[in-house]
C-alpha positions in Angstrom: 0.0 0.0 0.0 1.3 3.5 -0.8 0.1 6.7 0.7 1.2 10.3 0.9 2.1 11.9 4.3 2.4 15.3 2.8 0.0 17.2 0.4 1.8 15.9 -2.7 4.2 13.0 -3.5 5.1 10.6 -6.3 6.0 7.0 -7.0 8.4 6.1 -9.9 8.3 2.9 -12.0 11.4 2.7 -14.3 11.6 1.1 -17.7 8.0 0.0 -17.8 7.0 -2.0 -21.0 3.7 -0.4 -22.0 3.3 -2.4 -25.2 1.6 -1.0 -28.3 -0.9 1.2 -26.3 -1.9 1.4 -22.7 -5.2 3.3 -22.4 -6.7 2.6 -19.0 -5.5 3.2 -15.4 -7.4 1.3 -12.7 -6.6 1.5 -9.0 -8.0 0.4 -5.6 -7.8 3.5 -3.5 -8.9 5.2 -0.2 -9.7 8.9 -0.1 -10.1 9.1 3.7 -11.9 12.4 4.7 -10.7 14.9 2.0 -10.0 12.7 -1.1 -7.5 13.9 -3.7 -6.1 13.0 -7.1 -3.7 10.6 -8.9 -2.0 11.9 -12.0 0.0 9.6 -14.4 3.1 11.1 -16.1 6.0 9.8 -18.1 9.7 10.6 -18.0 9.7 12.6 -14.7 7.2 13.8 -12.1 6.8 16.9 -14.2 6.7 15.0 -17.5 3.9 14.8 -20.0 0.6 14.0 -18.4 -1.0 10.7 -19.6 -4.1 11.0 -17.5 -5.5 11.6 -14.0 -8.4 10.6 -11.8 -10.1 12.3 -8.9 -10.4 10.4 -5.7 -13.5 11.3 -3.7 -13.6 11.0 0.1 -14.3 7.4 1.1 -14.9 8.1 4.8 -11.9 6.3 6.2 -8.4 5.0 5.5 -9.7 1.4 5.1 -12.8 2.4 3.1 -11.6 1.3 -0.4 -13.1 1.9 -3.8 -11.9 1.2 -7.4 -11.3 4.1 -9.8 -10.5 4.3 -13.5 -9.1 6.9 -15.9 -8.5 7.0 -19.6 -4.8 7.4 -20.7 -3.2 8.9 -23.8 0.3 8.6 -25.2 1.5 5.5 -23.3 3.4 3.2 -25.6 6.7 1.4 -25.7 9.1 1.6 -22.8 9.0 4.5 -20.4 9.5 5.7 -16.8 6.0 6.0 -15.3 5.2 8.3 -12.4 2.1 8.3 -10.2 1.7 11.8 -8.7 -0.4 11.5 -5.5 -2.2 14.6 -4.2 -4.3 14.9 -1.0 -5.5 12.1 1.3 -5.0 9.2 -1.1 -3.8 5.7 -0.4 -3.3 3.1 -3.1 -3.8 -0.6 -2.5 -3.0 -1.7 -6.1 -3.1 -0.3 -9.6 -2.8 -1.5 -13.2 -2.2 0.1 -16.5 -3.7 -1.8 -19.5 
């Protein structure tokens, strides 16, 4: 499980094989009291945005829900970054 102790943080995944086209981000998340957002970028935390999804408040740190976002521009091999903003915890995610 990943979470953010500050207002914004990121997780890096280096040399990810995205295949011919990865178009969907899906994650099991908790938004606690305030919720937040997950943005997906490539190359660096400030790199080109591939997509994002809002995380609504879920009412508790163990109150999980599944979210999805459409992605653009993810092909081949790349460094992928998840930018986490707000009260967001991630149990798992996949890019397909």
